N, C-alpha and C positions, 0 to 999 in steps of 0.2 A: 050156809048158817054163816061160819065161818071167813066165805067168801066175802058174805055181804057185809060184816064188821068191819073187812081188810081195806073195801074198796071206800064206805064211807071214813075211814081212819085218815088214808090215802087223801081223798076228796077236802078234808076239814085240813088236813095239814098243809097242803097245795092254797087251799084258800088263804090261813092266817099265814103262809110265805109270801103268796102275790098279793093281799091286801095293800100294802103299805103302794107298792108300783101300782095296782089301779086307782087307789087314790091321790096318786102325787103326792105323799108326803115326804117330805124330806127327812135325813136321821137327824138329831139334836146333834152339833157340836159343841165337844167341851174341850177345856186348853187343857186339864189333867195330866195328861201323858206328855204334854209337851211339857207344861212347868216342872214337872218332876225328873223331866231327863234334864234338863235345863242346871235345876237343881242338882244332880248330880255330876256334872260339867264343872260346876262352879264350886264345889266340894275336891272335885279332883286338881283342878286349879290352886285351890287355896292349898291342900297337901305341898302340891309342887314347889308352890311360892314357900313354904315354912320350911320343907326340905333345902330350898336353896341359901334360905337365911341361916341354917343351923351349917351347911357346909361351908358358907362363908367364914362362921365365927371359927369352925375347926378350922380351916385353912390360913385365917389369921392368927390361932393361935400356935400353928404348926410353923408360922413365918413365910407360909409360902404366899400371901400377899405384901403390899404395904399397908399401911394405917388407914391411908387418904385414899387409896380402892376399895378397902375393908368397907371405910365410911359413906361412899359414894354408893356403893354397890348395897350394903342393907338398905342405906336409904332409901333408894328405888324398889328393893325387895318390900320392905316396910308399908308404903304405899300402896303401891301392887296387891298387898295383902288386904289392907283397908279398904280399896277399894270391894276386893273381892267378897270379902264380909261382909261390907254394905249391900251389894248384888243379892247375898245368899239372904241375908234377910229381907231387902223388899219381895225377894220371891219367896220365902217363907210367909211374908204377910198375907199375900194374895192366894196361899193353898188354904183350901179348907182345912178347919182343926177337927182331929178324931173326935166321934159321940156329937159332932154339930157346935162344939165350941167355941165362941171365939177368943182370940188372944185377951190375955190378962185375966180371965175367967176362970175361978175353980170350981 
């Protein structure tokens, strides 16, 4: 009796696993993990950019770099930080909100 139940369970499991292959069904593709990975990378770049701006400010106040170099470099890093934040906003707008809510709704 137990042997028959075991065999039936094995056949049912095999049929469930092999059914998509027999029917030639493709798995649905989602961008979820790729978008989340991109968002993590962008947050890391943002953190590095902000840290560079803080380091430049510290070096300027410590007298390690000239005012012209400080202004030039902080300008570059601020532009980079702005671009990264804009990309973060764009990626976050594409991600589904938890609980099925869209942006701007409470």
